[in-house]
N, C-alpha and C positions, 0 to 999 in steps of 0.2 A: 209752533206747528198748528195747523187747522184742526178743528175737532174731527175725530174719527167718525166717518160716515160711509155709506155705500159708495159715494163718489170718489173718495180717496182710499178706500179699503185696500187696493192693490199695493199702495206704498207700504202699508203695514204688514201685508202678507209676503212681501218680496223676499224676506229671509228664508222662505220655504223653497226657494230656488225654481227649478224647472216647472214644477207643478203650479206654482203661483204665477209664473209668466204665462203658462198655457191658459190658466183661469182668467188672467187679465186680458189676454187676446180675445177670448170668447166673449167676455163682458164688453169689450170695446166694439165688437161687431154689432151689438144691439142697436146702437145709435146711428149706424150707417148701413142699412140694408133696405130692401125694396118692399117688404111686406107691410110695414107700418111706419109712418113718419117718426123720426127720432124725437121731434119736439112733442109729439103725442105720447110717446113712451115716457118722456120726462114728466109729463103731467100725471101719468100713471104712477111713477116713482113718488111724486109729491102727494098723490092721493093716498098711497100706502103709508107714507111718512105721517100724514095727517091722522090717519086711522090708528097708527101706532102712538100718536101723541108724542112724537119724537121731535122736539124743537130743534135739535142740532141737525137732524136730517132735513127738516123743512127749510132751514137756513142755508143748506149746502147748495152751491151752484154747480151745475154739471158743465165742466169745461169742454166736454165733447161737442157741445152745441153752442152756436153763436147767440148772444143775447140780442134782444130787440124790444122796442116798446110794446109790441103786440104780445110777445112772449111774457113780458113782465105783467101785463094785465091779466093774461090767462093764468099765469102762475098764482097771482094774488087770488083770483076767483076760486081756484082749486083749493088753496090753503084756507080760504074762508068758508069753503063748502057751498059756494053759490054757482058753481059751473053749470049745474042743471038748468038754471034759469037765465044764464048770461048769454046775450046774443053773439058774443065772440066765439061761441062754441057751436059747431055744426051738429046735426043729428048723428053723424058718424062719430064725432068726438064724444058726444054724450053716451052713445052706445058702448064705446070702449071704456069710458070712465065708470059707467054704471056696472059693467062687467068686472072691472077692477075692484070695486067695492064688494061685490058679491064674492069674488075670489078671496078677498081678505077675510070676509066673515066665515065662509065655509066653501072651499072649492068643490067639495063633493055635492053640494046642494044647488049649484048653479042650474037654473031652469033652462029649458029649451028656448024660450022666448029671448032670453038674454044672449044666448049663443047665436041664435038666428039673426038677431039685430046686428051683431058684429059681423057675421058672415055676409049679410046683405050688403055691407059697405066694403069689406076687406077680403071677402072670399073665404073659403075653407082653409086655405093655407095661412091667411091672415089670422084666423081664429086660433089655429094650432100654434102659430108663432107667438101670439099674444099670451096664450096659456104658458108656454115655455118661458117667455120673457118675464112674465109676472112672477113665476116661481124663482127665477134667477134674481130678479130685483128684490123681491121680498126676502129671499135668503141672504142677500148681501146686507140689507138693512138690519136683519136680525143678527147676523154675524158681527156687524159693526157695533151694535148695541151690546152684545155679549162682551166683546173686547173692551169696550169703554167701561163696562161694569167690572171686569176683571182688573183693569188698570186702576180703577178707583179703589177697589178692595186692596190691591197690592200696595197702594199709596197710603192706605189708612193704618 
């Protein structure tokens, strides 16, 4: 079985029944909505994984999104921390990824300029969606890490 990550967390939570299925449906909608491109949200997931220094999460491939050479290049840049200077990223992409980093450091201290940069490209609804999506994605990463740690302790 693949390493437990935010990408396959629902498989591991499925024993919880109806609540887990509802959670899985909610999470599945992240990647297929109109506010922010799913591939950009995936780059946010990878940014959070990099900031958590979670090698298993960084290696996980999101099966909700089709792979492509451009996606692979952008993925590599995010994982290497070079997206800010990579020409494969638009100003809109960089605004979202910078916001993601600030969110991870301290969501309460995100300044107006970072929020306004996201809003300029994705509107107020896009900003609100981004905040909600980042909370959900980060929560899934943290939950997967906790479950991995619990499994490791139980096995030792």
